[in-house]
N, C-alpha and C positions, 0 to 999 in steps of 0.2 A: 698660352693656354689659360683659360679663366679658372679661378679658384672654385672649390666646391662650397665653401662657406664664406660668410661675410659678417662684418660688424653691423649691428642694427640697434636702434632704440625701440624698445617694445613695451607696450602696456601688458606686462606679464601677470599682474595680480590686480584684483578689484579694490585698489586703494590708491592713495596719493602717490604720484611719482611715475617715472619711466625707468626701465632697466636696460643697460647695455648687454646685449647677448650676441652669441654666434648663431646665425641663422643660415639655412641653406640658400645658396644663390638661386633665384627663380629660374625655372625652365620656361622658355617662351614657346608660344604656339605659332602657327604659320602666318598669322596676321599681326604678330606682336614684334616689338623690339626690346632689347635689353640695354638699359642706360646705366652707365657708370656715373654715379652722383658726385658732383664736385662741391656744390653749395646748396644749402637748404635754408629757408626762412622759417622762423617760428611764428605761428598764426594764433589768433585768439581761440580758434577751435582746439589747437594743441594744448592751450592752457586749460580749457575745460576738461580735456582728457587727462592731463597731468593731475588736476585737482580731483578728478573723479566725482564731479558734481552730479546732480540728478539727471541732467540731460545725457551726460557721458555714460552713466551707469545703465540708462535705459536704451542707449543707442549703439554703443561700441562693444562688439564681442572681444573677448580676450582669450588667448594672447593675440595681440594685433601690433604690427609695426606701424607706427603712426607717421604723420608728416605728409604734406601734399604740395609744398612750395619748393621748387627745385630747379637747378640747372646742372647739366652734365653733358655727356657725349655718348653717342650710340656705339656699342661695342659688339652687338650681334643683331642680326636681322632674320626674321622668319622667312620661310621660302616663298610666301605669296606677297611679300611686301615690295612695293615699287616706289620710286621717287625719293627714297632715303638711302643714306650710305653710312657704312661703318666709319667712325671718326668724326661724324657730323655733330656739331654742338647743338643742343636743344634744350627747351623747357617743355612743358606739356600741360594740357587741360586735364585736371584731376577728376572731372566728372565723367564717369563711364556710363554710356547710354545704351539703351536698347534701340532697335531700328524698326520695330513693328507697331509703335504707337502712332496715333493720328498726328501728334505733334512732330515726331521724328520724320514721318513720311511727308510732312509738309515742309521739312527743312528747318523746323524750329527745335533744334536739338536740345537747346538749354532748357526747354520746357518738358522734356520727356519725363513722365511720372515714374519710370523705372530706373531713374538715375541712381548710381551707386558711387560713393566717393572713395578715392584711394586714401589710405590712412585713417579711414572711418569704417567703411564697410569691407574694403579690400586692402591687402598688405600695401604699405605706403612707402614714402620716399626718404624717411629717416634711416637710410641704409646705404651701404656702398654700391648696391645695384638695385634697380627697379625695372620690373617688366611693365610695359605699357602698350595698349593697342596702337598700331602705327597711325590709325585715324586720329589719335589724340596728341600726336607729337607736334610740337611747334619748333621748327628750325630757328636757331638764333643767328642773326646777321653778325658779322665780325665786329661791328662797331657797338654791339650791346654786350657788355662784360657779364661774367657769370654772376656777380653780385646782383646786378639788375635782373638778370634772367631768373634768379631765385626769388624775386619778389613780383614777378609779372602776374602771378595769380591774384594777390591782393590789389595790385595796380589795376588789374582787369575789373575787379569789383568797383573801384573808384571810377574807372572810365565808363563802365556800363551805367552806373548811377548818374554820373555827371552829364553824360550825353543822352539821357532819357528825354530831355527837352532841349529846344534851341536855346543856346546861351549867348549868342552874339548880341552884344549891347545890353544884356540883361543884368539886373542886380540880384546877386545870389547870396543866400544865407545857408551856411553849413552848420549843423548842430552836431558836435562831437569831434574833438581834435585828436582822435587816435590816428595811427598811421594812414588808414584808409581815408579818413576825413581830410587829412592834410594833403594826401595825394589828389583827392578830388578837388581841393582848392587850386592846386597846381594845374590840373586839367581844365578847370573852369576858366582860369586866366588864359591858358593857352588857346582855349576855344573862343576867346573874345568877349568874355563877361566884362562888364564895366566896373562894378564893385563886387568884391568877394569878402564876406564877413564870416568868420568862424568862431563859434562859441564853445565854451567848456568851463569847468570850475577848477581844472588842474593847471596851475601856472606853468609847470614844466612843459606840458604839451602845447600850451599856447605859445610859449617861447620857441619851441621847436617849429611850430607852424610858421611863425614869422621868419625863422632861420631858413626853412625850406622854400617858402613862398614870400619873399620880402614885400610884395605888394598887397598881401592879405591884411585885413583889419582884424586882429584878434580881440575877442571880448570875453573877459571873465565875468560871467553873469552873476557871480556871487558878490561882485564888487562894483559892477557898472551896469547901468540901465540900458537895455537894448534900444529903447525908444530914443534915448539921447544920441545913440550912434546913428539911428535913422535920420534924425535932424542934422547931425554933424555932416552926413554925406549928402544932404539935400534931397532925400528921397521923399517925394510928395505923398505917396500912398503907402510905401513899404517895399518889400522885396518881391521880385517877379517869380523867382524859382527858389525852392527850398530843397536841400539835400540832407535828409535826416540819417545820421550815422551813429547816434549815441545809444539808441534803444532806451532812452529816458523819457518817460511820459511828460514830465514838466517841460522838457526841451521841445517835444512835439507840440504841446499846447502853446508854448511861446512862439513857435514857428507859425502856427495857424494865425495867431493874432498879428504877426509881423508881415504877413503876405498881403499883396494887393488883392482886390476883388478879381476873381478869375485866376488866381495864382496856381502854381503847380508844385507838387511835392513828389520827389522820388524817395522812397522809403527803403533803406538798407538795414538800419539798426533794428535789432530784435528785442523788444521789451521782455523782461522776465514775467512769465505767467500772463494773466489777463490784465488789461488796463482799461480804466474808464475813459471813454471818448465822448466829447461833446459834439455829436454828429450834426446837430442843428446848426452849430456855428460853421462847420465845414460846408453844409448845404447852402446856407444863406450867403456865404462868401464865394460860392460856386467854385470851390477848389477841386482840382484834379489830383488824385493820389495814385501813384504807380508803385506797386511792390516790386523790388528788385532782388533777384537771387542769382548769385554766381556771375557768369559772363555769357554773352551771346556767343554761341559757337558757330562760326569762328570770326565773326565780324569784329567783336571787341578786340581780339588778338591782333587783327590786321590794323585796326585804328591805333592801338597803343604803340605798336612797333613803329608805325608811320610817324606818330607824334614824337616818340623818343628819337627818331632819326631826323626830326625836323625841329629840334630845340627844346622839347619838354625835358626838364631835368628834375628828377625826384631822388637823386643819389644821396642827398643829405638827410633823407628820411631814415636811412640806415645809420644808426648811432653806435651799434656794438657788433663786434665780430669775435667769435670764439672758435677754437679748435673743437671738434666734436667730442673729444674726451672731456671737455669742460662744459658739457651740455647742461649740467645742473645749474651752473652759474649763469648760463644763458637764459634758462627758464626763470630763475630768480630775478634776473634783470628785467625780463619781459613782464613779470608779475608785479614789479615794483611801481609801475605807472610812471617811471622816470626815464623811459626809453622810447625810441622810435622802433623801427624794425631791427630785429636781432637775427644775424646770419651765422650759421654754423658751417665751418669749413671741413669737408670730408676728404680733401686731397692729401 
């Protein structure tokens, strides 16, 4: 018999931090499942909520159980659910959509303007149990462990961004060596890119990038000129594709300058506030820019699971693991800028 209450990490008060609480175990509806959480990843969004910055204060109601990166197993199924089973291991898409928008009715679920996020708008995955629409459940194959299942959400961001354009034989520049940027580098190499360069100013993150993706060329732009790297690699005009992961305007400007005429940019990083953009430079270089949000539902999930089963290895991007009772240490580690992905163990 399932318990009535559960351990959960909650934004209980409008100030810095999260609080461990006893919360009611969710009651599921006819189209939902109840998932026992085994592992969760700490996301940059969770750090914003922990810090209670301007975005979090304006966006997240409280009290709110946070978290949206998870792996677990189904322990209860709604009466109308088909194709899933109790005991099945799973992760899940944390964007909860409506079905009446033009985008959803066209099958472009990830573009639904009514999307709500678990752990942001709805009670989330930093808990022993999570209720989730069966539509959002992603079954986990036996050869994908819970640690990787818990970071499929950010890996999906990397895959969605990296596969925005054809990478086969292309020279790729990635700005921002956070965990998603590093995983995008791994995806780019797996997808057949010729050269992959990743830039940052944090030496720890660049060291991790090379550890996770040995064939990547890390560049600390505070110490090394990107133009010299272009010449070192023998690139006649520059990079074909840019993946902007940093949210840093200087990095974006540098990317525009480093691209070939007709180059393409997939933009995942979010600059704080408004940023000045030299649009004339972008127009005269005939650059294509695509904004990327979340994952394509559900093609991105299909692609990343297929790649993981076909040799894509991002396991070393997980640098720290903590028991959930040590969550504060996990958040401090993530905030330090000296980690990759941090995973909390709920088992």
